[in-house]
C-alpha positions in Angstrom: -0.1 0.1 0.1 1.2 3.6 -0.4 0.5 6.9 1.4 2.0 9.8 2.8 3.4 10.6 6.1 0.9 13.1 8.0 3.1 12.6 11.3 6.2 11.4 12.9 7.2 10.8 16.6 10.4 8.8 16.2 9.7 5.3 16.0 5.9 5.6 14.9 4.9 7.2 11.9 0.9 8.1 11.0 0.5 7.5 7.2 -2.5 8.7 5.4 -4.1 6.5 2.7 -7.2 7.1 0.5 -8.3 3.3 1.2 -7.4 2.9 4.9 -7.6 6.3 6.4 -4.7 6.9 8.5 -2.2 3.8 9.6 0.2 4.0 12.3 3.6 2.2 10.9 6.8 1.6 12.0 9.9 1.0 10.2 11.5 -2.1 8.5 14.8 -2.4 10.6 17.7 -0.4 10.0 16.4 2.4 7.2 18.9 4.7 5.7 18.5 7.0 2.7 21.7 6.8 0.1 23.6 10.3 0.8 21.7 11.5 3.8 23.0 11.6 7.2 19.7 12.3 9.1 18.2 11.8 12.5 15.1 10.6 10.8 15.2 8.9 7.6 11.6 9.3 7.1 9.9 12.6 7.3 6.1 14.3 6.9 5.3 14.3 3.9 7.2 11.5 2.5 5.2 9.5 -0.1 5.9 5.8 1.4 5.0 2.1 0.7 4.0 0.1 3.6 2.7 -3.4 4.5 0.1 -4.4 6.7 1.5 -6.8 9.7 -0.4 -10.0 9.7 -3.4 -9.7 11.9 -2.8 -5.8 12.9 -3.9 -2.4 11.8 -0.3 -1.5 12.1 2.0 -1.5 9.2 5.5 -1.6 8.1 7.1 1.0 5.8 9.5 -0.7 3.6 10.1 1.8 0.8 10.3 5.9 0.4 9.5 7.4 -3.0 12.2 10.1 -4.3 11.4 13.4 -2.7 10.9 16.2 -4.8 12.7 18.4 -2.2 13.0 18.8 1.7 14.0 21.1 4.0 16.8 19.9 6.3 18.4 21.8 9.5 21.4 20.9 11.6 20.8 18.9 14.2 21.4 20.6 17.6 22.8 17.8 19.6 24.4 16.4 17.1 26.2 18.8 14.6 27.0 16.1 12.3 24.0 15.0 11.4 20.9 16.8 10.1 17.2 16.6 11.0 14.4 17.1 7.9 11.9 19.0 8.7 9.5 18.2 5.9 9.5 16.8 2.5 7.7 17.4 -0.9 7.0 20.8 0.0 4.8 23.2 -2.7 5.6 26.4 -0.9 7.3 27.2 2.8 5.8 30.1 4.4 8.3 31.7 7.2 6.4 33.8 9.7 8.4 36.7 11.2 7.5 38.8 13.8 9.8 42.1 14.8 9.2 41.9 18.0 6.9 39.7 20.6 9.2 37.7 20.0 12.0 39.2 17.6 12.9 36.9 14.6 16.2 38.3 13.5 17.9 38.9 10.0 20.2 36.0 10.5 17.7 33.6 11.0 15.4 34.5 8.1 18.5 34.4 5.8 19.5 31.0 6.9 15.9 29.6 6.2 15.7 30.9 2.8 19.3 29.7 1.8 18.1 26.4 3.0 14.9 26.5 1.0 16.9 28.0 -1.8 19.6 25.1 -2.1 16.3 22.2 -2.3 14.5 24.5 -4.5 11.3 25.1 -2.3 9.5 28.4 -2.8 9.4 31.0 0.2 6.7 33.1 1.0 7.2 35.6 4.0 4.6 36.2 6.5 5.0 39.6 8.6 2.7 38.6 11.8 0.7 40.5 14.3 1.2 43.8 12.5 -2.0 44.9 14.3 0.4 44.8 17.6 2.9 47.2 16.3 3.5 51.1 17.1 5.7 53.3 14.2 9.5 52.0 15.4 8.1 48.3 15.3 6.5 49.0 11.8 9.6 50.7 10.7 11.8 48.1 11.4 9.2 45.6 9.5 9.0 48.0 6.6 12.9 47.8 6.2 12.9 44.0 6.6 10.4 43.9 4.1 11.9 46.1 1.6 15.3 44.0 1.5 13.7 40.6 1.2 10.8 42.1 -1.4 13.8 43.6 -3.6 15.5 40.4 -3.8 12.5 38.3 -5.2 10.6 37.1 -2.2 6.5 37.7 -1.8 6.2 39.5 1.4 3.0 39.6 3.1 1.6 41.9 6.3 -0.6 39.2 8.5 -2.5 39.3 11.5 -4.0 35.8 12.6 -6.1 37.5 15.6 -7.6 40.2 13.8 -7.9 38.3 10.4 -5.7 40.7 8.2 -4.9 39.2 4.7 -5.6 35.6 5.6 -7.5 35.1 2.7 -4.7 35.9 0.1 -2.7 33.4 1.9 -5.4 31.0 1.6 -5.4 31.3 -2.5 -1.7 30.7 -2.5 -2.1 27.5 -0.4 -5.3 25.7 -2.2 -4.6 22.6 -3.7 -0.8 22.6 -2.4 1.4 21.1 0.4 2.3 24.1 2.5 4.7 24.3 5.4 4.7 27.1 7.9 7.8 27.7 10.1 9.2 30.2 12.1 10.5 30.8 16.0 8.4 29.5 19.0 5.9 32.5 19.6 5.2 34.0 16.3 1.9 33.1 16.1 1.9 29.7 13.6 -0.8 27.5 15.7 -2.9 30.8 15.8 -2.6 31.5 12.3 -3.2 27.9 11.3 -6.1 27.5 13.6 -7.7 31.0 11.6 -6.5 29.1 8.3 -8.3 25.6 9.4 -10.6 26.4 12.4 -11.4 22.8 12.7 -8.1 22.3 13.5 -8.0 23.3 17.3 -4.2 23.6 17.8 -3.0 24.4 21.3 -1.6 28.0 21.8 0.3 29.8 24.3 1.1 33.2 25.1 4.5 34.7 24.4 6.6 35.3 27.9 6.3 39.2 28.7 9.7 38.8 30.4 11.7 37.2 27.8 9.7 37.9 24.8 10.1 34.3 23.9 7.6 31.8 22.5 6.8 28.8 24.2 6.8 25.6 22.5 3.4 24.4 21.4 4.2 22.1 18.2 6.5 18.9 19.3 6.3 17.0 16.1 5.9 18.5 12.4 2.5 17.2 11.4 0.6 18.0 8.1 -3.2 18.3 8.4 -5.8 17.8 5.3 -7.1 21.5 4.7 -11.4 22.1 4.2 -10.2 24.1 0.9 -8.0 20.9 -0.8 -4.2 20.9 -0.1 -2.4 20.0 3.0 -0.4 21.9 5.7 2.4 21.2 7.5 2.8 22.5 11.1 6.4 22.6 12.3 8.0 22.7 15.9 9.4 26.5 17.0 12.6 26.9 15.8 15.3 28.6 18.2 18.1 28.1 15.8 18.5 27.2 12.1 21.7 25.4 11.3 22.9 25.2 7.6 23.2 22.0 6.8 25.3 20.1 3.3 26.4 23.7 1.8 29.7 23.7 0.8 31.4 27.2 1.4 32.2 28.1 -2.2 28.4 27.1 -3.2 26.7 29.6 -0.8 26.7 32.4 -2.6 24.7 30.7 -5.4 21.4 30.4 -2.9 21.7 34.3 -2.1 19.7 35.3 -5.6 21.0 38.8 -5.5 24.7 37.6 -5.2 24.0 35.4 -7.7 22.7 37.5 -10.3 25.9 39.6 -9.8 28.5 36.4 -10.0 29.2 36.6 -13.9 30.2 40.5 -13.4 32.8 39.4 -10.7 36.6 39.4 -12.2 37.1 35.7 -11.0 34.7 33.0 -11.5 35.4 31.4 -8.3 34.9 34.5 -6.6 33.8 33.9 -3.0 33.0 37.8 -2.6 35.3 38.2 0.6 38.4 39.3 -0.2 38.6 39.3 -3.9 39.5 42.1 -6.1 36.9 43.6 -8.8 34.0 41.8 -7.0 30.7 43.0 -8.3 29.0 42.0 -4.9 31.4 43.8 -2.7 30.8 46.8 -5.3 26.8 46.6 -4.7 27.4 46.2 -1.2 29.2 49.9 -1.2 26.6 51.0 -3.3 23.8 49.9 -1.0 22.3 47.7 -3.8 22.7 44.9 -1.9 21.6 45.0 2.1 24.7 45.1 4.7 22.3 42.3 6.7 22.4 39.9 4.1 25.8 40.6 3.6 26.8 39.8 7.2 24.8 36.6 7.2 26.7 35.2 4.3 30.1 35.9 6.3 28.6 34.3 9.3 27.2 31.4 7.6 30.4 31.1 5.4 32.6 31.3 8.6 30.5 28.3 10.2 29.1 31.0 13.0 26.2 29.4 14.4 26.3 31.1 17.5 25.9 34.7 17.1 23.8 35.2 14.2 20.6 36.6 16.3 22.5 39.7 16.5 20.1 42.6 15.8 21.2 44.1 12.4 17.5 45.7 11.4 19.4 49.0 11.0 22.2 49.6 8.1 
């Protein structure tokens, strides 16, 4: 039988099938995907083949079909291994808040680079816009200008006030979409607004630390009443870049890649080389300083300090 993995809890997987509905499945023995050193060989969104166990309602996954794409990050505790967040994604929605809690450009850029590397289109949702004063709106507009100029679609939304929710739904119809972001950015609230029948748990952001609290423990996929699926993911504190070589990194910054052919050296790293078109663009303000700082930090493998607030340039 064939189905789609809708939930993974480590040892058991919920598989959705047209014939049986949902079936709880486990993996057949040691399961590894060639070329991927991952903590989770099967991810939400994977299309799998399984067999029902004799005399039981459970199944055993014995094959994973080729993935269209997947989004991956470094495992927090096992730095040499990666964790696949989800697979076979049509669009990833990255929820961003400039406060309550703040989402810093370094985090946004790491997510975008990973999505570019695995050919996943991203839409940036600036949530909680109804809560911002003039200073926060100015920060939001600054970020929005940077990412719109690069080519990313940005939408201002409010999950609690229902602002621009229909615009988001139009982009989701008939597709498999992933929602991601820091804990506390309002993912669960927004998903509940889009699909009220889900009743996902929500929590308030800590007023003292302005940090979100985890409400989603595992990634999980849900069918939508208007067609398609939504993947809710646990709130992410950090986003470690995985499986991208330093000399390839600039290819996943679209504004850098466009200028690549204008550099003097074909293998220019845009750091110390003379006659570098990217550094020239940085000097004249065509490329945002925050993006270049993110590039340098990723290039150097700096996983610790990337959350520095670099809204201002």
